[in-house]
N, C-alpha and C positions, 0 to 999 in steps of 0.2 A: 036512904038508903034506895028508894026510887030516884031520885035524881042522879044517882050513881049508874043505874039500869038503864037509865034513858040517855044517858050521855054514851055508855059505850053503844048502844043499841044504834045511835046517830052514826057513831064511829063505825061500826060496820056494815051501817046499811051505805055513805060517802063508797068506802075503799070496795065495797063490793060494786059501788057502778062505776068508780072507776079504773076499778081492777079488768071488768067487762069490758072495756071500752078496747077498743084497738091502737096498737101503738101506733105514737105517729112521730113526723121530724118533726125539728124546731117549725115553731106557729108563733105569729105574732100576734100581740091580742091584748087586750084592754082589762084588766080586773079591776074594778068598781071597791071603793071605799068601805071599810067594814073596822067594827067597833071589835077592840080584844082587851085586855087584860093582859099585862106582857113585865118583863125583866131588862133593864139594860145595863149594861155592863162596857167598858171598854178593856179590849183583850189583844191579844194577837194570834195568830194560828198556833204557833209551839207551846201555847198555854191555855189557849179553850178548851179546850173538855176538864182540865185541873180548875178553872177559873168558874166556869160555868156548874160546878157540881151537881147537887141536887134541884138546883133551881129548874131545870126544867120539865121532872117531875113535882113539886112544889108545887108551880101552879097550876096545875090540873085541881089538888085538892083546895088550894085556897079557892079556885073557883067553885069544887061542891063546898066547901064549906060557907060560902056566901048565896048559895042557891042560882048560879047562874048559871043560863042555858046556853052550852056550846052547841056553835054554829057550824065548825071547819076544824080540819085537822091542825094540828102547831106549826106555828111560819116561825123560821128564824130568820132575819132580818140582818142583813149584813151591812153596813154605813161604811164606804173609805177603803176596805180588803182589795187588796192586787194579788190574793193568794202566796206571798209571799209572808216564810216565817214570824219575820219579828218587826212588821210593820203593821203598828196599834190602828184599832178600827171600832166601832160600835157596833156590837151586838145584839138587837132586839128579839126577845122571845117570846111572841106571841101567843094566846089562844083567841080566839074570832070567839064571842059572844053578841048575845043577842039586845042585852044593854047591860053598861055600869049598872050596879046600886052595892052602897056598903061599904065596908073600909080593906080597901087592898091589901092594905098592910105594907111588906117593902113591895110588894108591887103598884102598876100603877094601871091605868084607863087609859085607852087613848084612844084615838082611831086612826087607820093607815089612810095612806089617800089614797084617791084614784090612782093608776100603777099604769104609763104603758110599756111592754116589756117582748122580751120573745121567749120563750117558752119552750120544754124540753121534757119530757119523760122519764129519769133514771130507774130504770130496774137491777135492785140489787145491791152489790154491799156498799155503805158509804164511805169507804175507802178507795174507791176508784170514782167518786162523784168528781175527781179533777178532771177527768176522761171525757167526762158530762160537760164542764165546763169549752176543754179544750176544743173541743166539737166544735159548741155552740160559738168562741169568737174565730173560730176560721170559716165558720158560714157567715158570720155576721160581717169579718172582712171580705168576704168574696161578690156577697151581696150590698156594701156600702152602706150596712147600720148599724151608728154610731151608738157605743154604749153610754151611761150613765155609771158611776162609781155607787150603787145599790143595785144587791141581788137580793133576792127569797131564795128557800127552798120551803118547799110543804111538802110535810110527812105525811104521804097517803097513807101507808103500811109501812112502822115499823115493824120489825119479826128481830129481837134482837138476840134469840135462839138459832135465828137461819138469816143472814143477812140477802141470801140471796132472794130472800121474798120479800126485801124492803119494794117500795116504790116512792120516788121523791122528785116531785116537781118544780126542777131549777128553772128561776124565770130571773130574767136580768133588764134591769131598766132601760131607756131605751127613748131617746130623746124623738 
């Protein structure tokens, strides 16, 4: 119970800190490497939510079972996705942790590498994320920034009851 309380307190602190920052336009940044517990799957945009099933919530349960210290919000990493419904890609559902320990079962431990990207904060429902991606791609084209085909969504604040309150950082890897 103490681990769950600590985890919730950390997530609330991160949410408060990031939501009190003023909104910013797309920026270039480097994300440091990060230890995670993750679930990987091959999927398509058209079947992704069905394919994911309960694994996005199960990963937090497993982290708590193992007594892992969660260090940030969940990250979904897309490799090889072009945004089209039927293009297969790899999806990694990642939960940042302080250190790997114990048997992760169907999940695995990994370290996401250092990541050079452009970043934009999306506020609102996830079904509008494509607008943020389109805006970012337009700005990247204007600035001659070349994307790689890996992107991440960092789920800073998730409100399943009122998605207008959701805050998601979209990160697109660049050369």
